[in-house]
C-alpha positions as CSV (number, residue, x, y, z in Angstrom):
1,M,101.0,32.2,94.7
2,P,98.6,34.9,96.1
3,R,96.2,33.9,98.7
4,R,92.5,34.1,97.8
5,K,90.2,36.3,99.8
6,K,87.7,34.4,101.8
7,V,84.2,35.1,100.6
8,K,81.6,35.6,103.3
9,P,78.3,33.9,102.9
10,A,75.3,36.1,102.1
11,A,73.9,37.7,105.3
12,A,73.0,35.0,107.7
13,G,71.0,32.8,105.2
14,G,73.9,31.9,102.9
15,I,72.9,31.2,99.3
16,S,69.3,30.5,100.3
17,A,68.9,34.2,101.2
18,L,69.9,35.1,97.6
19,L,67.1,32.9,96.2
20,A,64.6,35.1,98.0
21,E,65.8,38.3,96.4
22,K,62.9,40.8,96.0
23,R,64.7,44.0,95.0
24,L,64.0,45.5,91.6
25,F,66.6,47.5,89.7
26,Q,65.2,49.6,86.9
27,P,67.4,50.2,83.8
28,P,68.5,53.7,83.0
29,P,66.2,55.6,80.6
30,A,68.7,55.6,77.7
31,F,69.0,51.8,78.0
32,R,65.2,51.4,78.2
33,A,64.7,53.6,75.1
34,Q,66.8,51.3,72.9
35,A,65.2,48.1,74.2
36,N,63.7,45.6,71.8
37,C,60.8,44.8,74.1
38,R,59.0,48.0,75.0
39,D,55.5,46.6,75.6
40,P,54.9,46.4,79.4
41,K,52.5,43.5,78.8
42,I,55.2,41.2,77.7
43,P,57.2,41.1,81.0
44,A,53.9,40.9,83.0
45,R,52.8,37.9,81.0
46,A,56.2,36.3,81.5
47,A,56.0,36.9,85.3
48,R,52.5,35.3,85.5
49,D,53.5,32.0,83.9
50,P,57.2,31.8,83.0
51,E,57.1,28.3,81.7
52,K,54.2,28.9,79.4
53,F,55.7,32.2,78.2
54,W,59.1,30.6,77.3
55,A,57.5,27.5,75.8
56,E,55.6,29.8,73.4
57,W,58.8,31.5,72.3
58,A,60.8,28.3,72.1
59,A,58.1,26.7,69.9
60,R,59.1,29.3,67.2
61,L,62.5,27.7,66.9
62,E,63.4,24.5,65.0
63,W,64.5,21.8,67.4
64,S,66.3,18.7,66.4
65,K,64.9,16.9,69.4
66,P,61.7,18.3,71.1
67,W,61.4,19.0,74.8
68,K,59.1,17.1,77.1
69,K,59.6,19.3,80.1
70,V,59.9,23.1,80.0
71,L,61.7,23.7,83.4
72,E,63.3,21.5,86.0
73,W,64.0,23.8,89.0
74,K,66.0,22.5,91.9
75,P,67.4,25.6,93.5
76,P,69.9,27.0,92.8
77,H,70.0,25.0,89.5
78,A,67.6,25.4,86.6
79,K,67.4,23.2,83.5
80,W,65.3,24.4,80.6
81,F,63.6,22.4,77.7
82,L,64.5,18.9,78.7
83,P,65.6,16.7,77.0
84,A,65.5,18.9,73.9
85,R,68.3,19.6,71.5
86,Y,68.6,22.8,69.6
87,E,71.1,23.3,66.8
88,D,71.7,26.7,65.2
89,P,70.3,26.7,61.7
90,A,73.5,28.2,60.3
91,Y,75.5,25.3,61.8
92,R,73.1,22.7,60.4
93,E,73.4,24.3,56.9
94,L,77.1,24.4,57.2
95,M,77.3,20.8,58.2
96,A,74.9,19.7,55.4
97,N,77.0,21.5,52.8
98,W,80.2,20.2,54.2
99,G,78.9,16.7,54.1
100,R,78.2,17.0,50.4
101,S,81.4,18.6,49.2
102,G,83.9,17.5,51.8
103,Q,85.1,21.0,52.3
104,I,83.8,24.3,53.7
């Protein structure tokens, strides 16, 4: 069995140093041109208040169990929309029809 390479921790600070990452990597122009979100106000709004921003988008979905808390952040772990439950509408429709006919 091959030996695994030892992975060195991030420079001096270990994983904590990665949580303070400040670099910004811009996408190539061709990628940016085909993006769905071209309005610069949208990312700016998301950066100002991420929880509010994502709660507004999530409210557009149909949840089988609503959330009470948008984000629980305990670095390096993030849990979104707790204790919500979301089921894909296509899956719900499939299960509803399967339940009636007994076959898919």
